N, C-alpha and C positions, 0 to 999 in steps of 0.2 A: 510546372515553367522550368524548363532547362534555364541551370545556370551554369554559363560559359566559362571556363578556365582557359585560361591564356597561357600557354604556354610557353614559356622564356628560358633561354637559355641560362642556368646557373653559373654567376662567375668564378662561384665556390668549385674545387675539383668535385667529379661527380664520385660518386661512394660506388664501390663495386656490388652489384646483386649477384645471388646464389639461386639458381632457380629448379626447381625439380618441376617433376611434371604426373599427371597421372591420366591415365584413359581408361576407363569402364568399357568391359567389351562383354558383346552378348552373342555370339554367334559371328566371330568375325569372318574376312572376309579376304579374298588381295587387295580389296580397294581400303580397305581398313589399314592392310599394309602400307598401301601407296601412301596414306592420308598422315600415317605416324612417322612416315619419313621427311613431312613439310616440317618437322617440328622437334622432332628428335635431337638433329645436332646444336640445340641451342638448351639443351637444357646437361645439367650435370648427372639425374636418373630421373627414367621413366617409369613408375608403377603399373604397368599393365596386366588393370585386375578384372580377373575372366568368369563373370555372372553364368555361362554357359554349364546347363548340368551336365555335359557331356562334350568336352573340348573336341573339334578334331585335329587329330594330333599335327596333321602336314602344315594348316597355318599358325596353331598354337606355337609348334616347334619354329616357324621362322620369324613372327616375332620374338618370341623367347631367347633369338639366336642373334638377335639386334645386338647392335652396343649399348651400352651403357642402359641397358630394359632391365628392370627386377619383373620378368611374369608370373602371377601368383593364380593359379587356377582356384576356385572358392567349390566346384563342383556342386553349386546351387546357385542360382538364383534370389541374391542377399539385397537386392535392389541399390541403387543410384547411391542416396547417402549413407548406405554401409560402406561402399567401396570408398567414396570422399574422404568419411572420417578413418578410413584403413590408412589409404595415404597420409593424410593428415597426423597420423601417430606415428606414421615409420618415420617422415622427414627428420632428416637427421643432417642440423648445418645448415640447411639452407632457406631464405629467407625467405621467400615465394613460393609458390604454388598453383602449375598452370593445369587446368581441369580443362579437359577434354573429352567429348563425345566421338565414339567411333567413327561417325560419317563425317563428322570438321575435319578440317585441311588449312591451313593458309598459302595464301599465294606466296609465290619466290620474292623473297628479301622481306617481307611483310612482318613476318615474328623479329627479327633484327630489329627492324624500323620500333615496332614496337615496347620491344626493350629497352634499345634506348631511347625512347622516351620516359618509361616509368625511371631509370634509373636517372633520370634530369630532377624525379620529385622524391626521390628517396630520403629527402630533409622534413618531408610531413611526415606524420604520425598517426592523421587522422584517415589516411583508405586503407577501408576494411579491403576492398577488390578494384582492380582496374578490369575494365570489359572492352568489349570490339562492338563493330557495329558487323551484322552479317546479314548475309543473303534473306532478301525476303524482311528485312527490319524497317516498315513503314516509316517508325517517328524519326529515323536518321537517314532517312535518303538523302536531304536537302541540308543536314548539318556539315559542319565542319568544324576543327579543333576539337574540345571535350570540354564535358560537362556531368554535373552531377545528376544522379538520377537516384529517384526511389530503387529502383531493382533493374537486374539485367540476368541474363542467361549462364548459366556457368560455361559453357561451352566456350573455348577463347580466353575465358575469365581468367586474372593472375590473382593470387590471394596472397593477401599478407599473412603468413602462418602465424604468425606470434597475435596479431588480433582475432583471425580464425579458432586458436585453440581458447585464448580467454574468453568469445561469446558461447562457447561450448559448440561448437562444429556446425555439422548439417542434423537436421533433426531428422531422426529415423523412424519416427513415426508416418512419415510419407511415403517412403518406399521409393517413387518416383513420381514426376511433376511435383509443382510449385516448391521442390527441394531448392531449388534457386531462391525464387523470390523471396520465401521465408528467411534463409538467411541473410539477403538485402535486408529485409523489412528487420529481422532481429540486428545486424549493425546501426543501420541508423538510428534504434531506440535506446543503442548503448555509446552513441555520438559519433560512431563510426561513421563515412561517406562511401558513396558506389561512381565510379567515376568510370564513365561512359566516354572512348577516342574515336571519335565518330570516322576519323580518316586510317583507323586500322579496321583491317577488311577480313573477315571469316569466310570460307563457301563452309555453308552450313544451312541447310532444309528442313523447315516445320512440317510434319506431317505428308498427304500428299492434297497440296495446295490448289483449290480450281477457283477461279474467279465468274463473280458475275454482277450483272448492271441490270440492276430491274429499276425501271423510273427513273434513272439519274443517281438509283443508291447502288454504290459499288461499296462491297465486300467480299471477304474470304471466307470458304468451305474449307478446313485441315484434311477431313476424311481420317479422325483417327478409328482402329480397330477398337469394338466393342469395351475391351479392359480397357486400356487408354483412356476411354471416356468415364470409366469406372475409379478411375485415381485421378482424373480431373475435378469430376465434380466434389467425389470426399476429400478430399484435400484443399481443394479451394473454400470449401464451408469452413475446413477446421482452421486455413490461413484466416479467413474474416472473421471470424469468432476473436483468433487469438490477435490482429491487428485490427481494431472497428476502424480504423479512418480509411482502410480499404475498402469497408464490406459492402457498401451500394455498389462500387464497380464491379464488384466482383459477382453479386447477384444480379446484375445487368448484364453481365457477360454469362452466366449461365443461362438466364432465359433465354437469351440469343442462341447459344446455344442449342437449347432442347427445341427451338423454333427452326435451324440449321437441321440439323439429324429429320426433323420431320417432317421438313418438304425438300430438302435437299441433299439428303445423301441417300445410299445402298443402306443394307442390312439393318434399318431401321428399329426391326422390331431387337433384333438382340442389342443393339447399344442403347434402346431406351431403357430396357432392363436393365443392364448395369447399371446406368446411369440413376435407378430407381434405387438399386442395390446399395449404392454409394452413398445416396443421402439417407437410407436405413442406416448403414454401419456409422455414417458420421453421430447418427442421435445415440445410439447406441457405446458408442467410445470404442469403435473397433480399428484398430490403422495396422501399419505393415504391410505385408503381403497379403495381396488378395484371398486367398488360400487359408492362408493361416487365421485372417478374418473373420472365417467361415466355419472357426472349431471351436 
């Protein structure tokens, strides 16, 4: 159940907030460059952290040449959680950190509106992360206003830097997938909240979705790659074990995912093989990057 929070204009003087940003790159392209330009003007600094093993000079130089961008190539895919923690540790003087996927962008004027709404709430010290309504988020399609939620995606979120550091940043066991949910659950366990601002829109897409309607039951198949299936399975089991309140929901979600792969997705054998490897590696406590988990 979402708890609605009424956003009212404070009679007190609004506090100034300072925002840094981080975008995690992996084989960025011209669309990535265009996406960055939709939010860069609102940031004091943007950490463009490149997980590409061998960055392509043309686009990387173009991103690095943007104003207020600190482009840092890792020359290795170190994962989403590592990059987010790197940015958290680099932030110097900014109070909030905007976290972005390379394929996400804000519509015109939307980020300015987002920041203005957050500025109205700077008297609250219990909000770990502000989150947005993104393309394809069914739960927020008909919502308006702001609501406390259990979890939200990192892309488009604005994180309170002090709180994020206080609770230990992002869990690097996860590498990719469930990084955002685990952070939110841990924030909740430490007494902090996640605020979804339903009227703030982000252009963001999950996987390669395809809609089905069978006997009146509508559902979406995301068609993730086999390696993403591995991370989803392994990491959901990890998070379910860590936070028992979400265990039943995650177990049901994993069963549905196996059914969808078996009956509605292509490349079934490769996906099922890696999903089973995800289960095995969870039980063997093998986490982090997939290949490292094999060593």
